[in-house]
Structure formats: C-alpha cells, structure tokens
Chimera marker file (.cmm) of the C-alpha trace (Angstrom):
<marker_set name="trace">
<marker id="1" x="-20.613" y="-62.768" z="-43.065" r="1" g="1" b="0" radius="0.5"/>
<marker id="2" x="-22.161" y="-65.543" z="-45.443" r="1" g="1" b="0" radius="0.5"/>
<marker id="3" x="-22.326" y="-64.699" z="-49.022" r="1" g="1" b="0" radius="0.5"/>
<marker id="4" x="-25.676" y="-65.934" z="-48.544" r="1" g="1" b="0" radius="0.5"/>
<marker id="5" x="-26.741" y="-63.175" z="-45.662" r="1" g="1" b="0" radius="0.5"/>
<marker id="6" x="-24.535" y="-60.703" z="-47.836" r="1" g="1" b="0" radius="0.5"/>
<marker id="7" x="-26.847" y="-61.256" z="-51.337" r="1" g="1" b="0" radius="0.5"/>
<marker id="8" x="-30.123" y="-60.818" z="-48.159" r="1" g="1" b="0" radius="0.5"/>
<marker id="9" x="-28.678" y="-57.838" z="-47.022" r="1" g="1" b="0" radius="0.5"/>
<marker id="10" x="-28.008" y="-55.954" z="-50.432" r="1" g="1" b="0" radius="0.5"/>
<marker id="11" x="-31.544" y="-57.214" z="-51.764" r="1" g="1" b="0" radius="0.5"/>
<marker id="12" x="-33.126" y="-55.674" z="-48.372" r="1" g="1" b="0" radius="0.5"/>
<marker id="13" x="-31.609" y="-52.432" z="-49.145" r="1" g="1" b="0" radius="0.5"/>
<marker id="14" x="-32.147" y="-52.231" z="-52.825" r="1" g="1" b="0" radius="0.5"/>
<marker id="15" x="-35.654" y="-53.614" z="-52.092" r="1" g="1" b="0" radius="0.5"/>
<marker id="16" x="-36.220" y="-50.834" z="-49.578" r="1" g="1" b="0" radius="0.5"/>
<marker id="17" x="-34.476" y="-47.735" z="-51.612" r="1" g="1" b="0" radius="0.5"/>
<marker id="18" x="-36.729" y="-49.123" z="-54.599" r="1" g="1" b="0" radius="0.5"/>
<marker id="19" x="-40.078" y="-49.483" z="-52.903" r="1" g="1" b="0" radius="0.5"/>
<marker id="20" x="-39.874" y="-46.425" z="-50.867" r="1" g="1" b="0" radius="0.5"/>
<marker id="21" x="-38.895" y="-44.113" z="-54.184" r="1" g="1" b="0" radius="0.5"/>
<marker id="22" x="-41.540" y="-45.593" z="-55.341" r="1" g="1" b="0" radius="0.5"/>
<marker id="23" x="-44.190" y="-45.481" z="-52.219" r="1" g="1" b="0" radius="0.5"/>
<marker id="24" x="-43.318" y="-41.604" z="-52.439" r="1" g="1" b="0" radius="0.5"/>
<marker id="25" x="-45.907" y="-40.993" z="-55.658" r="1" g="1" b="0" radius="0.5"/>
<marker id="26" x="-48.488" y="-43.819" z="-54.507" r="1" g="1" b="0" radius="0.5"/>
<marker id="27" x="-50.388" y="-41.346" z="-53.199" r="1" g="1" b="0" radius="0.5"/>
<marker id="28" x="-50.293" y="-39.224" z="-55.501" r="1" g="1" b="0" radius="0.5"/>
<marker id="29" x="-50.959" y="-41.693" z="-58.184" r="1" g="1" b="0" radius="0.5"/>
<marker id="30" x="-54.139" y="-43.840" z="-56.686" r="1" g="1" b="0" radius="0.5"/>
<marker id="31" x="-55.733" y="-40.960" z="-57.056" r="1" g="1" b="0" radius="0.5"/>
<marker id="32" x="-55.431" y="-39.598" z="-53.574" r="1" g="1" b="0" radius="0.5"/>
<marker id="33" x="-56.964" y="-43.109" z="-52.143" r="1" g="1" b="0" radius="0.5"/>
<marker id="34" x="-57.417" y="-42.903" z="-48.137" r="1" g="1" b="0" radius="0.5"/>
<marker id="35" x="-56.441" y="-46.798" z="-48.026" r="1" g="1" b="0" radius="0.5"/>
<marker id="36" x="-53.323" y="-45.997" z="-50.099" r="1" g="1" b="0" radius="0.5"/>
<marker id="37" x="-52.396" y="-42.770" z="-47.271" r="1" g="1" b="0" radius="0.5"/>
<marker id="38" x="-52.080" y="-44.916" z="-44.449" r="1" g="1" b="0" radius="0.5"/>
<marker id="39" x="-49.169" y="-46.577" z="-46.335" r="1" g="1" b="0" radius="0.5"/>
<marker id="40" x="-48.024" y="-43.111" z="-48.678" r="1" g="1" b="0" radius="0.5"/>
<marker id="41" x="-47.179" y="-39.771" z="-47.460" r="1" g="1" b="0" radius="0.5"/>
<marker id="42" x="-49.695" y="-37.490" z="-47.676" r="1" g="1" b="0" radius="0.5"/>
<marker id="43" x="-47.993" y="-34.464" z="-47.481" r="1" g="1" b="0" radius="0.5"/>
<marker id="44" x="-44.196" y="-33.416" z="-47.615" r="1" g="1" b="0" radius="0.5"/>
<marker id="45" x="-43.980" y="-33.842" z="-43.368" r="1" g="1" b="0" radius="0.5"/>
<marker id="46" x="-40.752" y="-35.729" z="-42.433" r="1" g="1" b="0" radius="0.5"/>
<marker id="47" x="-43.760" y="-37.817" z="-40.442" r="1" g="1" b="0" radius="0.5"/>
<marker id="48" x="-45.063" y="-38.550" z="-43.457" r="1" g="1" b="0" radius="0.5"/>
<marker id="49" x="-41.981" y="-39.167" z="-45.068" r="1" g="1" b="0" radius="0.5"/>
<marker id="50" x="-40.895" y="-42.190" z="-42.282" r="1" g="1" b="0" radius="0.5"/>
<marker id="51" x="-43.184" y="-44.362" z="-44.016" r="1" g="1" b="0" radius="0.5"/>
<marker id="52" x="-40.829" y="-44.319" z="-47.147" r="1" g="1" b="0" radius="0.5"/>
<marker id="53" x="-38.464" y="-46.101" z="-44.983" r="1" g="1" b="0" radius="0.5"/>
<marker id="54" x="-40.612" y="-47.889" z="-42.418" r="1" g="1" b="0" radius="0.5"/>
<marker id="55" x="-43.374" y="-49.865" z="-44.749" r="1" g="1" b="0" radius="0.5"/>
<marker id="56" x="-40.766" y="-51.170" z="-47.347" r="1" g="1" b="0" radius="0.5"/>
<marker id="57" x="-38.112" y="-52.013" z="-44.262" r="1" g="1" b="0" radius="0.5"/>
<marker id="58" x="-41.864" y="-54.499" z="-42.700" r="1" g="1" b="0" radius="0.5"/>
<marker id="59" x="-42.786" y="-55.838" z="-45.964" r="1" g="1" b="0" radius="0.5"/>
<marker id="60" x="-39.136" y="-57.141" z="-46.550" r="1" g="1" b="0" radius="0.5"/>
<marker id="61" x="-38.775" y="-58.445" z="-42.681" r="1" g="1" b="0" radius="0.5"/>
<marker id="62" x="-42.004" y="-60.087" z="-43.399" r="1" g="1" b="0" radius="0.5"/>
<marker id="63" x="-40.223" y="-61.433" z="-47.075" r="1" g="1" b="0" radius="0.5"/>
<marker id="64" x="-37.487" y="-62.543" z="-44.668" r="1" g="1" b="0" radius="0.5"/>
<marker id="65" x="-39.323" y="-64.330" z="-41.504" r="1" g="1" b="0" radius="0.5"/>
<marker id="66" x="-42.099" y="-66.290" z="-43.974" r="1" g="1" b="0" radius="0.5"/>
<marker id="67" x="-39.283" y="-67.093" z="-47.228" r="1" g="1" b="0" radius="0.5"/>
<marker id="68" x="-36.417" y="-67.597" z="-45.339" r="1" g="1" b="0" radius="0.5"/>
<marker id="69" x="-37.083" y="-68.605" z="-41.974" r="1" g="1" b="0" radius="0.5"/>
<marker id="70" x="-35.554" y="-65.565" z="-39.792" r="1" g="1" b="0" radius="0.5"/>
<marker id="71" x="-38.738" y="-65.666" z="-37.333" r="1" g="1" b="0" radius="0.5"/>
<marker id="72" x="-36.105" y="-65.674" z="-34.287" r="1" g="1" b="0" radius="0.5"/>
<marker id="73" x="-36.494" y="-63.128" z="-31.566" r="1" g="1" b="0" radius="0.5"/>
<marker id="74" x="-33.040" y="-61.823" z="-31.979" r="1" g="1" b="0" radius="0.5"/>
<marker id="75" x="-33.239" y="-61.106" z="-35.845" r="1" g="1" b="0" radius="0.5"/>
<marker id="76" x="-36.605" y="-59.375" z="-34.932" r="1" g="1" b="0" radius="0.5"/>
<marker id="77" x="-35.462" y="-57.399" z="-32.054" r="1" g="1" b="0" radius="0.5"/>
<marker id="78" x="-32.561" y="-56.311" z="-34.273" r="1" g="1" b="0" radius="0.5"/>
<marker id="79" x="-34.488" y="-55.332" z="-37.748" r="1" g="1" b="0" radius="0.5"/>
<marker id="80" x="-36.837" y="-53.393" z="-35.369" r="1" g="1" b="0" radius="0.5"/>
<marker id="81" x="-34.201" y="-51.531" z="-33.734" r="1" g="1" b="0" radius="0.5"/>
<marker id="82" x="-32.210" y="-51.079" z="-36.704" r="1" g="1" b="0" radius="0.5"/>
<marker id="83" x="-35.234" y="-49.123" z="-38.834" r="1" g="1" b="0" radius="0.5"/>
<marker id="84" x="-35.972" y="-47.239" z="-35.413" r="1" g="1" b="0" radius="0.5"/>
<marker id="85" x="-32.648" y="-45.724" z="-35.771" r="1" g="1" b="0" radius="0.5"/>
<marker id="86" x="-33.206" y="-45.266" z="-39.447" r="1" g="1" b="0" radius="0.5"/>
<marker id="87" x="-36.096" y="-43.204" z="-38.768" r="1" g="1" b="0" radius="0.5"/>
<marker id="88" x="-34.326" y="-41.396" z="-35.853" r="1" g="1" b="0" radius="0.5"/>
<marker id="89" x="-31.437" y="-40.627" z="-38.501" r="1" g="1" b="0" radius="0.5"/>
<marker id="90" x="-34.013" y="-39.010" z="-40.742" r="1" g="1" b="0" radius="0.5"/>
<marker id="91" x="-35.678" y="-37.089" z="-37.873" r="1" g="1" b="0" radius="0.5"/>
<marker id="92" x="-32.295" y="-35.739" z="-36.396" r="1" g="1" b="0" radius="0.5"/>
<marker id="93" x="-30.427" y="-35.687" z="-40.017" r="1" g="1" b="0" radius="0.5"/>
<marker id="94" x="-33.628" y="-33.200" z="-41.615" r="1" g="1" b="0" radius="0.5"/>
<marker id="95" x="-33.905" y="-31.039" z="-38.676" r="1" g="1" b="0" radius="0.5"/>
<marker id="96" x="-30.486" y="-30.696" z="-38.076" r="1" g="1" b="0" radius="0.5"/>
<marker id="97" x="-29.277" y="-29.697" z="-41.924" r="1" g="1" b="0" radius="0.5"/>
<marker id="98" x="-32.394" y="-27.556" z="-42.252" r="1" g="1" b="0" radius="0.5"/>
<marker id="99" x="-31.970" y="-25.895" z="-39.143" r="1" g="1" b="0" radius="0.5"/>
<marker id="100" x="-28.564" y="-24.552" z="-40.041" r="1" g="1" b="0" radius="0.5"/>
<marker id="101" x="-28.988" y="-23.992" z="-43.523" r="1" g="1" b="0" radius="0.5"/>
<marker id="102" x="-32.765" y="-22.797" z="-43.094" r="1" g="1" b="0" radius="0.5"/>
<marker id="103" x="-34.025" y="-24.453" z="-45.800" r="1" g="1" b="0" radius="0.5"/>
<marker id="104" x="-34.681" y="-28.248" z="-47.388" r="1" g="1" b="0" radius="0.5"/>
<marker id="105" x="-33.028" y="-29.518" z="-50.217" r="1" g="1" b="0" radius="0.5"/>
<marker id="106" x="-34.201" y="-32.389" z="-52.754" r="1" g="1" b="0" radius="0.5"/>
<marker id="107" x="-30.643" y="-33.713" z="-53.190" r="1" g="1" b="0" radius="0.5"/>
<marker id="108" x="-30.063" y="-34.041" z="-49.175" r="1" g="1" b="0" radius="0.5"/>
<marker id="109" x="-33.239" y="-35.416" z="-48.920" r="1" g="1" b="0" radius="0.5"/>
<marker id="110" x="-32.587" y="-38.272" z="-50.586" r="1" g="1" b="0" radius="0.5"/>
<marker id="111" x="-29.279" y="-38.662" z="-49.941" r="1" g="1" b="0" radius="0.5"/>
<marker id="112" x="-30.649" y="-38.393" z="-46.091" r="1" g="1" b="0" radius="0.5"/>
<marker id="113" x="-33.154" y="-41.291" z="-46.980" r="1" g="1" b="0" radius="0.5"/>
<marker id="114" x="-30.475" y="-43.464" z="-48.449" r="1" g="1" b="0" radius="0.5"/>
<marker id="115" x="-28.237" y="-43.089" z="-45.488" r="1" g="1" b="0" radius="0.5"/>
<marker id="116" x="-31.051" y="-44.104" z="-42.984" r="1" g="1" b="0" radius="0.5"/>
<marker id="117" x="-31.855" y="-47.114" z="-45.511" r="1" g="1" b="0" radius="0.5"/>
<marker id="118" x="-28.170" y="-47.997" z="-44.947" r="1" g="1" b="0" radius="0.5"/>
<marker id="119" x="-28.370" y="-47.449" z="-41.428" r="1" g="1" b="0" radius="0.5"/>
<marker id="120" x="-31.389" y="-49.568" z="-40.328" r="1" g="1" b="0" radius="0.5"/>
<marker id="121" x="-29.530" y="-52.797" z="-42.827" r="1" g="1" b="0" radius="0.5"/>
<marker id="122" x="-26.147" y="-52.210" z="-41.345" r="1" g="1" b="0" radius="0.5"/>
<marker id="123" x="-27.146" y="-51.782" z="-37.763" r="1" g="1" b="0" radius="0.5"/>
<marker id="124" x="-29.993" y="-53.977" z="-37.800" r="1" g="1" b="0" radius="0.5"/>
<marker id="125" x="-27.092" y="-56.624" z="-39.347" r="1" g="1" b="0" radius="0.5"/>
<marker id="126" x="-24.425" y="-55.969" z="-36.631" r="1" g="1" b="0" radius="0.5"/>
<marker id="127" x="-26.769" y="-56.387" z="-33.797" r="1" g="1" b="0" radius="0.5"/>
<marker id="128" x="-28.189" y="-59.716" z="-34.834" r="1" g="1" b="0" radius="0.5"/>
<marker id="129" x="-24.362" y="-60.594" z="-35.209" r="1" g="1" b="0" radius="0.5"/>
<marker id="130" x="-22.583" y="-58.969" z="-32.414" r="1" g="1" b="0" radius="0.5"/>
<marker id="131" x="-25.407" y="-58.578" z="-29.598" r="1" g="1" b="0" radius="0.5"/>
<marker id="132" x="-26.833" y="-61.984" z="-28.474" r="1" g="1" b="0" radius="0.5"/>
<marker id="133" x="-28.173" y="-60.398" z="-25.665" r="1" g="1" b="0" radius="0.5"/>
<marker id="134" x="-29.626" y="-57.984" z="-27.396" r="1" g="1" b="0" radius="0.5"/>
<marker id="135" x="-32.641" y="-59.817" z="-27.356" r="1" g="1" b="0" radius="0.5"/>
<marker id="136" x="-36.664" y="-59.107" z="-27.019" r="1" g="1" b="0" radius="0.5"/>
<marker id="137" x="-39.446" y="-61.705" z="-26.189" r="1" g="1" b="0" radius="0.5"/>
<marker id="138" x="-41.505" y="-62.265" z="-29.633" r="1" g="1" b="0" radius="0.5"/>
<marker id="139" x="-44.269" y="-60.922" z="-28.670" r="1" g="1" b="0" radius="0.5"/>
<marker id="140" x="-43.022" y="-57.522" z="-27.895" r="1" g="1" b="0" radius="0.5"/>
<marker id="141" x="-41.436" y="-57.146" z="-31.491" r="1" g="1" b="0" radius="0.5"/>
<marker id="142" x="-45.006" y="-57.632" z="-32.219" r="1" g="1" b="0" radius="0.5"/>
<marker id="143" x="-46.203" y="-55.170" z="-30.111" r="1" g="1" b="0" radius="0.5"/>
<marker id="144" x="-43.770" y="-52.658" z="-30.790" r="1" g="1" b="0" radius="0.5"/>
<marker id="145" x="-43.993" y="-52.915" z="-34.515" r="1" g="1" b="0" radius="0.5"/>
<marker id="146" x="-48.126" y="-52.771" z="-34.520" r="1" g="1" b="0" radius="0.5"/>
<marker id="147" x="-47.601" y="-49.544" z="-32.004" r="1" g="1" b="0" radius="0.5"/>
<marker id="148" x="-45.414" y="-48.199" z="-34.936" r="1" g="1" b="0" radius="0.5"/>
<marker id="149" x="-48.209" y="-49.224" z="-37.723" r="1" g="1" b="0" radius="0.5"/>
<marker id="150" x="-51.221" y="-48.011" z="-35.153" r="1" g="1" b="0" radius="0.5"/>
<marker id="151" x="-48.959" y="-44.500" z="-35.197" r="1" g="1" b="0" radius="0.5"/>
<marker id="152" x="-48.134" y="-44.137" z="-39.381" r="1" g="1" b="0" radius="0.5"/>
<marker id="153" x="-52.019" y="-45.046" z="-39.110" r="1" g="1" b="0" radius="0.5"/>
<marker id="154" x="-53.612" y="-42.675" z="-36.726" r="1" g="1" b="0" radius="0.5"/>
<marker id="155" x="-50.825" y="-39.332" z="-37.262" r="1" g="1" b="0" radius="0.5"/>
<marker id="156" x="-51.779" y="-39.694" z="-41.446" r="1" g="1" b="0" radius="0.5"/>
<marker id="157" x="-55.502" y="-38.835" z="-40.233" r="1" g="1" b="0" radius="0.5"/>
<marker id="158" x="-55.197" y="-36.783" z="-37.473" r="1" g="1" b="0" radius="0.5"/>
<marker id="159" x="-51.251" y="-35.423" z="-37.113" r="1" g="1" b="0" radius="0.5"/>
<marker id="160" x="-50.446" y="-33.330" z="-34.134" r="1" g="1" b="0" radius="0.5"/>
<marker id="161" x="-49.525" y="-29.748" z="-34.132" r="1" g="1" b="0" radius="0.5"/>
<marker id="162" x="-45.523" y="-30.770" z="-33.727" r="1" g="1" b="0" radius="0.5"/>
<marker id="163" x="-43.349" y="-29.652" z="-36.430" r="1" g="1" b="0" radius="0.5"/>
<marker id="164" x="-41.688" y="-33.008" z="-37.446" r="1" g="1" b="0" radius="0.5"/>
<marker id="165" x="-45.711" y="-33.935" z="-38.550" r="1" g="1" b="0" radius="0.5"/>
<marker id="166" x="-45.964" y="-30.426" z="-40.745" r="1" g="1" b="0" radius="0.5"/>
<marker id="167" x="-44.868" y="-29.820" z="-44.118" r="1" g="1" b="0" radius="0.5"/>
<marker id="168" x="-41.158" y="-27.987" z="-44.219" r="1" g="1" b="0" radius="0.5"/>
<marker id="169" x="-43.248" y="-25.769" z="-47.326" r="1" g="1" b="0" radius="0.5"/>
<link id1="1" id2="2" r="1" g="1" b="0" radius="0.2"/>
<link id1="2" id2="3" r="1" g="1" b="0" radius="0.2"/>
<link id1="3" id2="4" r="1" g="1" b="0" radius="0.2"/>
<link id1="4" id2="5" r="1" g="1" b="0" radius="0.2"/>
<link id1="5" id2="6" r="1" g="1" b="0" radius="0.2"/>
<link id1="6" id2="7" r="1" g="1" b="0" radius="0.2"/>
<link id1="7" id2="8" r="1" g="1" b="0" radius="0.2"/>
<link id1="8" id2="9" r="1" g="1" b="0" radius="0.2"/>
<link id1="9" id2="10" r="1" g="1" b="0" radius="0.2"/>
<link id1="10" id2="11" r="1" g="1" b="0" radius="0.2"/>
<link id1="11" id2="12" r="1" g="1" b="0" radius="0.2"/>
<link id1="12" id2="13" r="1" g="1" b="0" radius="0.2"/>
<link id1="13" id2="14" r="1" g="1" b="0" radius="0.2"/>
<link id1="14" id2="15" r="1" g="1" b="0" radius="0.2"/>
<link id1="15" id2="16" r="1" g="1" b="0" radius="0.2"/>
<link id1="16" id2="17" r="1" g="1" b="0" radius="0.2"/>
<link id1="17" id2="18" r="1" g="1" b="0" radius="0.2"/>
<link id1="18" id2="19" r="1" g="1" b="0" radius="0.2"/>
<link id1="19" id2="20" r="1" g="1" b="0" radius="0.2"/>
<link id1="20" id2="21" r="1" g="1" b="0" radius="0.2"/>
<link id1="21" id2="22" r="1" g="1" b="0" radius="0.2"/>
<link id1="22" id2="23" r="1" g="1" b="0" radius="0.2"/>
<link id1="23" id2="24" r="1" g="1" b="0" radius="0.2"/>
<link id1="24" id2="25" r="1" g="1" b="0" radius="0.2"/>
<link id1="25" id2="26" r="1" g="1" b="0" radius="0.2"/>
<link id1="26" id2="27" r="1" g="1" b="0" radius="0.2"/>
<link id1="27" id2="28" r="1" g="1" b="0" radius="0.2"/>
<link id1="28" id2="29" r="1" g="1" b="0" radius="0.2"/>
<link id1="29" id2="30" r="1" g="1" b="0" radius="0.2"/>
<link id1="30" id2="31" r="1" g="1" b="0" radius="0.2"/>
<link id1="31" id2="32" r="1" g="1" b="0" radius="0.2"/>
<link id1="32" id2="33" r="1" g="1" b="0" radius="0.2"/>
<link id1="33" id2="34" r="1" g="1" b="0" radius="0.2"/>
<link id1="34" id2="35" r="1" g="1" b="0" radius="0.2"/>
<link id1="35" id2="36" r="1" g="1" b="0" radius="0.2"/>
<link id1="36" id2="37" r="1" g="1" b="0" radius="0.2"/>
<link id1="37" id2="38" r="1" g="1" b="0" radius="0.2"/>
<link id1="38" id2="39" r="1" g="1" b="0" radius="0.2"/>
<link id1="39" id2="40" r="1" g="1" b="0" radius="0.2"/>
<link id1="40" id2="41" r="1" g="1" b="0" radius="0.2"/>
<link id1="41" id2="42" r="1" g="1" b="0" radius="0.2"/>
<link id1="42" id2="43" r="1" g="1" b="0" radius="0.2"/>
<link id1="43" id2="44" r="1" g="1" b="0" radius="0.2"/>
<link id1="44" id2="45" r="1" g="1" b="0" radius="0.2"/>
<link id1="45" id2="46" r="1" g="1" b="0" radius="0.2"/>
<link id1="46" id2="47" r="1" g="1" b="0" radius="0.2"/>
<link id1="47" id2="48" r="1" g="1" b="0" radius="0.2"/>
<link id1="48" id2="49" r="1" g="1" b="0" radius="0.2"/>
<link id1="49" id2="50" r="1" g="1" b="0" radius="0.2"/>
<link id1="50" id2="51" r="1" g="1" b="0" radius="0.2"/>
<link id1="51" id2="52" r="1" g="1" b="0" radius="0.2"/>
<link id1="52" id2="53" r="1" g="1" b="0" radius="0.2"/>
<link id1="53" id2="54" r="1" g="1" b="0" radius="0.2"/>
<link id1="54" id2="55" r="1" g="1" b="0" radius="0.2"/>
<link id1="55" id2="56" r="1" g="1" b="0" radius="0.2"/>
<link id1="56" id2="57" r="1" g="1" b="0" radius="0.2"/>
<link id1="57" id2="58" r="1" g="1" b="0" radius="0.2"/>
<link id1="58" id2="59" r="1" g="1" b="0" radius="0.2"/>
<link id1="59" id2="60" r="1" g="1" b="0" radius="0.2"/>
<link id1="60" id2="61" r="1" g="1" b="0" radius="0.2"/>
<link id1="61" id2="62" r="1" g="1" b="0" radius="0.2"/>
<link id1="62" id2="63" r="1" g="1" b="0" radius="0.2"/>
<link id1="63" id2="64" r="1" g="1" b="0" radius="0.2"/>
<link id1="64" id2="65" r="1" g="1" b="0" radius="0.2"/>
<link id1="65" id2="66" r="1" g="1" b="0" radius="0.2"/>
<link id1="66" id2="67" r="1" g="1" b="0" radius="0.2"/>
<link id1="67" id2="68" r="1" g="1" b="0" radius="0.2"/>
<link id1="68" id2="69" r="1" g="1" b="0" radius="0.2"/>
<link id1="69" id2="70" r="1" g="1" b="0" radius="0.2"/>
<link id1="70" id2="71" r="1" g="1" b="0" radius="0.2"/>
<link id1="71" id2="72" r="1" g="1" b="0" radius="0.2"/>
<link id1="72" id2="73" r="1" g="1" b="0" radius="0.2"/>
<link id1="73" id2="74" r="1" g="1" b="0" radius="0.2"/>
<link id1="74" id2="75" r="1" g="1" b="0" radius="0.2"/>
<link id1="75" id2="76" r="1" g="1" b="0" radius="0.2"/>
<link id1="76" id2="77" r="1" g="1" b="0" radius="0.2"/>
<link id1="77" id2="78" r="1" g="1" b="0" radius="0.2"/>
<link id1="78" id2="79" r="1" g="1" b="0" radius="0.2"/>
<link id1="79" id2="80" r="1" g="1" b="0" radius="0.2"/>
<link id1="80" id2="81" r="1" g="1" b="0" radius="0.2"/>
<link id1="81" id2="82" r="1" g="1" b="0" radius="0.2"/>
<link id1="82" id2="83" r="1" g="1" b="0" radius="0.2"/>
<link id1="83" id2="84" r="1" g="1" b="0" radius="0.2"/>
<link id1="84" id2="85" r="1" g="1" b="0" radius="0.2"/>
<link id1="85" id2="86" r="1" g="1" b="0" radius="0.2"/>
<link id1="86" id2="87" r="1" g="1" b="0" radius="0.2"/>
<link id1="87" id2="88" r="1" g="1" b="0" radius="0.2"/>
<link id1="88" id2="89" r="1" g="1" b="0" radius="0.2"/>
<link id1="89" id2="90" r="1" g="1" b="0" radius="0.2"/>
<link id1="90" id2="91" r="1" g="1" b="0" radius="0.2"/>
<link id1="91" id2="92" r="1" g="1" b="0" radius="0.2"/>
<link id1="92" id2="93" r="1" g="1" b="0" radius="0.2"/>
<link id1="93" id2="94" r="1" g="1" b="0" radius="0.2"/>
<link id1="94" id2="95" r="1" g="1" b="0" radius="0.2"/>
<link id1="95" id2="96" r="1" g="1" b="0" radius="0.2"/>
<link id1="96" id2="97" r="1" g="1" b="0" radius="0.2"/>
<link id1="97" id2="98" r="1" g="1" b="0" radius="0.2"/>
<link id1="98" id2="99" r="1" g="1" b="0" radius="0.2"/>
<link id1="99" id2="100" r="1" g="1" b="0" radius="0.2"/>
<link id1="100" id2="101" r="1" g="1" b="0" radius="0.2"/>
<link id1="101" id2="102" r="1" g="1" b="0" radius="0.2"/>
<link id1="102" id2="103" r="1" g="1" b="0" radius="0.2"/>
<link id1="103" id2="104" r="1" g="1" b="0" radius="0.2"/>
<link id1="104" id2="105" r="1" g="1" b="0" radius="0.2"/>
<link id1="105" id2="106" r="1" g="1" b="0" radius="0.2"/>
<link id1="106" id2="107" r="1" g="1" b="0" radius="0.2"/>
<link id1="107" id2="108" r="1" g="1" b="0" radius="0.2"/>
<link id1="108" id2="109" r="1" g="1" b="0" radius="0.2"/>
<link id1="109" id2="110" r="1" g="1" b="0" radius="0.2"/>
<link id1="110" id2="111" r="1" g="1" b="0" radius="0.2"/>
<link id1="111" id2="112" r="1" g="1" b="0" radius="0.2"/>
<link id1="112" id2="113" r="1" g="1" b="0" radius="0.2"/>
<link id1="113" id2="114" r="1" g="1" b="0" radius="0.2"/>
<link id1="114" id2="115" r="1" g="1" b="0" radius="0.2"/>
<link id1="115" id2="116" r="1" g="1" b="0" radius="0.2"/>
<link id1="116" id2="117" r="1" g="1" b="0" radius="0.2"/>
<link id1="117" id2="118" r="1" g="1" b="0" radius="0.2"/>
<link id1="118" id2="119" r="1" g="1" b="0" radius="0.2"/>
<link id1="119" id2="120" r="1" g="1" b="0" radius="0.2"/>
<link id1="120" id2="121" r="1" g="1" b="0" radius="0.2"/>
<link id1="121" id2="122" r="1" g="1" b="0" radius="0.2"/>
<link id1="122" id2="123" r="1" g="1" b="0" radius="0.2"/>
<link id1="123" id2="124" r="1" g="1" b="0" radius="0.2"/>
<link id1="124" id2="125" r="1" g="1" b="0" radius="0.2"/>
<link id1="125" id2="126" r="1" g="1" b="0" radius="0.2"/>
<link id1="126" id2="127" r="1" g="1" b="0" radius="0.2"/>
<link id1="127" id2="128" r="1" g="1" b="0" radius="0.2"/>
<link id1="128" id2="129" r="1" g="1" b="0" radius="0.2"/>
<link id1="129" id2="130" r="1" g="1" b="0" radius="0.2"/>
<link id1="130" id2="131" r="1" g="1" b="0" radius="0.2"/>
<link id1="131" id2="132" r="1" g="1" b="0" radius="0.2"/>
<link id1="132" id2="133" r="1" g="1" b="0" radius="0.2"/>
<link id1="133" id2="134" r="1" g="1" b="0" radius="0.2"/>
<link id1="134" id2="135" r="1" g="1" b="0" radius="0.2"/>
<link id1="135" id2="136" r="1" g="1" b="0" radius="0.2"/>
<link id1="136" id2="137" r="1" g="1" b="0" radius="0.2"/>
<link id1="137" id2="138" r="1" g="1" b="0" radius="0.2"/>
<link id1="138" id2="139" r="1" g="1" b="0" radius="0.2"/>
<link id1="139" id2="140" r="1" g="1" b="0" radius="0.2"/>
<link id1="140" id2="141" r="1" g="1" b="0" radius="0.2"/>
<link id1="141" id2="142" r="1" g="1" b="0" radius="0.2"/>
<link id1="142" id2="143" r="1" g="1" b="0" radius="0.2"/>
<link id1="143" id2="144" r="1" g="1" b="0" radius="0.2"/>
<link id1="144" id2="145" r="1" g="1" b="0" radius="0.2"/>
<link id1="145" id2="146" r="1" g="1" b="0" radius="0.2"/>
<link id1="146" id2="147" r="1" g="1" b="0" radius="0.2"/>
<link id1="147" id2="148" r="1" g="1" b="0" radius="0.2"/>
<link id1="148" id2="149" r="1" g="1" b="0" radius="0.2"/>
<link id1="149" id2="150" r="1" g="1" b="0" radius="0.2"/>
<link id1="150" id2="151" r="1" g="1" b="0" radius="0.2"/>
<link id1="151" id2="152" r="1" g="1" b="0" radius="0.2"/>
<link id1="152" id2="153" r="1" g="1" b="0" radius="0.2"/>
<link id1="153" id2="154" r="1" g="1" b="0" radius="0.2"/>
<link id1="154" id2="155" r="1" g="1" b="0" radius="0.2"/>
<link id1="155" id2="156" r="1" g="1" b="0" radius="0.2"/>
<link id1="156" id2="157" r="1" g="1" b="0" radius="0.2"/>
<link id1="157" id2="158" r="1" g="1" b="0" radius="0.2"/>
<link id1="158" id2="159" r="1" g="1" b="0" radius="0.2"/>
<link id1="159" id2="160" r="1" g="1" b="0" radius="0.2"/>
<link id1="160" id2="161" r="1" g="1" b="0" radius="0.2"/>
<link id1="161" id2="162" r="1" g="1" b="0" radius="0.2"/>
<link id1="162" id2="163" r="1" g="1" b="0" radius="0.2"/>
<link id1="163" id2="164" r="1" g="1" b="0" radius="0.2"/>
<link id1="164" id2="165" r="1" g="1" b="0" radius="0.2"/>
<link id1="165" id2="166" r="1" g="1" b="0" radius="0.2"/>
<link id1="166" id2="167" r="1" g="1" b="0" radius="0.2"/>
<link id1="167" id2="168" r="1" g="1" b="0" radius="0.2"/>
<link id1="168" id2="169" r="1" g="1" b="0" radius="0.2"/>
</marker_set>
C-alpha cells in the first residue's frame, strides 16, 4: 500500500469516528429538527445508530470520488460492501453481547462502533486491492447507496416493529 493510500485510509477512519461521534448529538443539539433527524439518530435504537457509521462513510466516500478522483466501479463496490459489512457487524455484535449479558453498556457500544469503522475501511481497501473481480457497475453501486439512504430516511419516521428499530431502554 502506498503511503498516500495509507494516509487516506487513516484519514477516512479518523473522519468517520469523529463525525460519527458528533453526529450522535446533532439531533438533540438541533432542537429535534426533522431535517437533522434524517442523518442523525433520533432514538437509542440500533438502526438509528447505524447512521453514525453510514453517513460519515458516505460523506468521506463522496470526498474521495470528487477530490481524489476515485470514481471506479471497483472502488465504490468495495466501499459499499465495506459499509454494509460494518453495519452488519454493529447489529451482530450488539445483539450478541446484549443477548448474552442481558443489557447494554456504553463502553461496549463505543468499542463496537470503533471496530465497525475499522472493519468498513479495512474490508473496503482489501476488496478494492485484492479482489479485482469484485466489481459492480457504477449505476448499481449508486442504486444500492440510494436504497440505503431511502431506508434510513423512511425508517426514521416510520420504524418497523422489529427489535433493531426499537430503543433497548
């Protein structure tokens, strides 16, 4: 891995951890603004907390596409797969540890978030570099991202009655 790519990877990780942490408080800071609710968690549900990973990764990915000219289908396919893997890790880790212990702990939740960011960027980079056949057309990648954004927006105001959409408190 070139130094530039390593620095870019580290920048993405740090940006996502910082932005995700700040995003956690934005809805409350905004006076519960409905527009902010689209991007920031409005409850303590696991689904809402997936926004802390997804939207900062999306913003950083757009930065990479626009500023660093990383617009290949392979890059975007790897990043979409990475963020989906990171979100899956959050769901699996949270429900596994709370199912075993019976309650959630802030320290464990923070650790899960940090690990999900690492998984997202490291898996994305691995898939981009080591799996050249793992490549969807750009339009398919954009459609997947649009589907995820649509789900986040829709389920913010009309969450299904499933456990991942309910606050654990």
